[in-house]
N, C-alpha and C positions, 0 to 999 in steps of 0.2 A: 255543869255549866261550862267547864273547860272543854269537854268533848263537843258540845254544841258550837263553841267558838271555833274550834279547829275544823269542824265539818263545814263551816261557812267558807273557809279558805281552801280546803282540800277537797276539790270535786274531782271525781273520776272523769277522765276525758271520754267524751262520746265520739266514737269513731264513725266516720261516714262509711257507706257501703264500699266505696272505692278503696278507702284506707284498709278496711278489713280484708278485702280480696288481695290487695297488694301485700299485706303482711303474711297472709296465708301462702301466696305464691313465693315470696322471698324465703319463707320458712321451708318450703319444699325444696327450693334451690340450695339452701344451706345444708339441708339434710342429704341431698344428692351429692353435694361436694364432700360430705363426710364419708359416704359409702364408696365413691368413685376412686379407683386406684390411679387413673390417669385422665388427662383432659379429654381424650376421645370418648371414653365411657361417660364422662360427665356431660359432654355435648349430646350424646345419644339420649341419655336419661332426661336431660333438661328439655330436649325437644318433645319427648313423650309427655312431660309435665305441662309444657306449653299447649300441646294439642288437647289435653284434658281440660285445661282452663278455657281454651278457645271454643270447645264444644258446648260449653255452657254460657258463653258470652251473651247470647241473644235471649236468655231467660228473663222474663219481665214480671212473672207472678211472684209477689212478695213472700208467700208461704213457701214456695219452692226454692226461692233464693235463700231464705233463712235455713231451710233444711239442707241445701247443698253446702252452705258455709259450715253448719254444725257437723255434717258428715265429713267434710274436708279436714276440719280441725281434729276430729276423732281419728281419722285415718293417719294424719300426720303424727299424732301421738303414738299410734300403734307401730309405725315404721321408723320412728326416730332412732338414730344411731346411739348406742349406749355410751360411746366415748367420742362425742362430736368434736370435729375439728374446730379449733379456735386459732385465729391469726396469732403468729408468734409474738407480735408486739402488744397484744392485749393481755390484761392480767389473767394468769392461768393459761397462757398461750401454749399451743401445741408445737413442740420443736421436732427436729429430725428424729427419725426412728420411733414414731408414735406407736407402731406395732413391732416390737423387737422380735428377732428370730427366736425360734424354740431352742432350748439348750440341746447340745449334741447328745447328751445322755438320754433325752426323751426321744430323739430321732433314731438313735441306734441303741436299742435296749440290749442287744447281744454283744456290744462292744463297738467302739468308734474305729472305723477303718483307718489304715495308715495314711491314705491320701487326704483325709479330712483334717483341716487345721484345728488345733486344740486351743487356739487363742481365744480368750474371752473378749467380747466387745463391751465397751462402756456405752450403755444406751444413751447417755447424755452427750458424749463427745465423739464416740467412735474412734 
């Protein structure tokens, strides 16, 4: 009885086709932002994503549209960054030095040269 009452109020939102495509596009852009090391690389990759979406803009056949959406979601899941960038002001946000440098011991297995600093960096503060 309780489950039936809550189901009456909690309905899953039905997204329009435009909303689904926009969510997929924004997901791709967020993913590109996580992989790009600077803005120039981001702009190049974002242009490629936009061209891919524009290539299928004129598709009108419903079966093909649903297949393209499904394949797009699957591809996004397969290329998703394992440590996605999160804005610093959001909960769990990504701060400076998201990808800290390798320890010198790993870079120089035969001994650290004299000219290389032995100072350890604090990955949270530097």
